[in-house]
Structures are given as C-alpha cells and as structure tokens.
N, C-alpha and C positions, 0 to 999 in steps of 0.2 A: 633805347634804354628807358626813356621817360614813359613810354607805353607800358613796358613791363612793370615799372614801379607803380603806375596808376592801376594796373591790373591787380597787383598784389594788395594794394590798399583797399581795393573794392571787395576783396574776398572776406568772408566772415573771419573774425579774429580766432586765433587758436586758444585752446583751453588755458586759463590763467594758472600760474603757479600758486600752490597753496601757501608758499612763504612770502609772496609778494614779489617785489623787484620789477624789472622792466618787462614789457610785454613781449611774449615769444613771437618770433617771425619764422616764416617758412625758409628752407634752405635756398630756394631760388631768389627770394626777396633779399636775403643776406648777401648772396653773390652779386646781385644787381647793385646793392648799396656799396659794396666794396669796389666794384668796377667804377661806380660813379665817383666815390671819394678818392680813389687811388688811380685814376685813369692815366696819369703821367708815369706811373711806376709799373703798370701791368705788363707791358712789353719792353721794358727798359733793356732786358738782356738781349733783345734782337738788334739794338743799335749800339749798345756799349758792351763789347765782348769781355770787359773786366767784371761785369756783373754776372754771377752764376745763375743758371737756369732755375735752380731750387735753392732754398735756404737750409738744405739738409746739414751742411757742416755746422751752421750755428745751432741747429737743433741737437746735433750730436754733442756739441760742447756743453749744452745745458743739461742734457739727459743724465750724465754721470752725477751731477750735483743733486738732481731730483731723486735718483735711485739711492744715493747715499742718505738723503733726508728721509726717504720712505723706510729704509732698512733700520736705521738707528732712531728714527722718530724726529730727531733734529740734531743740531750741533750743540755741544755743551756750552760753548761760549762763542762770542763774535770773533775772537782771535783765532779759534780753531777753524771756523768757517772761512776766514780770510786766508789762512795757511793752506787749507784744502783747495780753495779756489785758485790760489797762486800756483800751486804745484800742478793742478789740472790744466791751467792755462799754459804753463811751460811745456807739459807733455803734448797738449793739442798743437801748439806751435811747432814743436819738434817733429811731430808726425806730418804736418802740412808742408814743412820744409824738407822732408825726407832725410832728416838727420838721425843719428844714432841716439836713441833715448837714454841709454845708460851713460854714454859719454857726455851728453848734454847735462844730465842731472848731476854728474860728478865734476863738471867744469867749474872753474872759478866764476863767480858772478860778474866780475868786471869784463872778462873775456866773452861771456855769454851775452851780456848787454851789447857789447860792440858787434858781435855776430848778428844779433837781431836787428840792429840799426842798419847794417849793410845788406841784410837779406831782403828788405822791403823794396 
C-alpha cells in the first residue's frame, strides 16, 4: 500500500479547481487512502456476520429525504423536517422487521415502542 501511495504522490498533480478547495486526487489514490485509513473496517463483514456486506440499507434510508428536499427545495420548518424524518424512520424499520406498514402506522405509540424494544 505504501508503494502505491508513493507512486501516486510522484505523479504530476491533477488540474486545480477554479474555485479553490483541496487538491484533486486520482481515484486509485483515493482508494489507497481509504484502505489505509479504514483498514480495520474494510473486511469487517467477513469476520462479523452481523455487519452487512454493503451499506445499501443506510443509503436507501437517506435517499428518500434527499429526494424530498430536491423536489420541494427544502422543508418549510425544522419541525416539518423532524416529522418527516420520524415517519420515514418508522416506515424503514417496519420494512426491515417485515411488519405490516399500515398496522404499524395506525398502532398506539406505546405499543409500537414496546414492539421495537423487543424486536432488536
């Protein structure tokens, strides 16, 4: 890995951004830096089966919020954003637990909280 990092540092720098900011790096250089910085996490899924192979579920959870923000521009208030995030979180958890979405959304909050505590 060190050989690869030395190689990438020896290459001529990429074209600078017109707006400034940090120096651009090649994709291979970025990969080597991530492997160096997160070497304990790269293959964690191979030894700990509770760790998923991809972070796709987390990305899916975030995607709906980003789509909502892109369509409407933003939320009108912080409270509206909080309510939307709470409902999306409940729906996401319901799907992951293979529960009925409508039954979950219409359940009493106390019963739902108890179900969530025992599901983990």
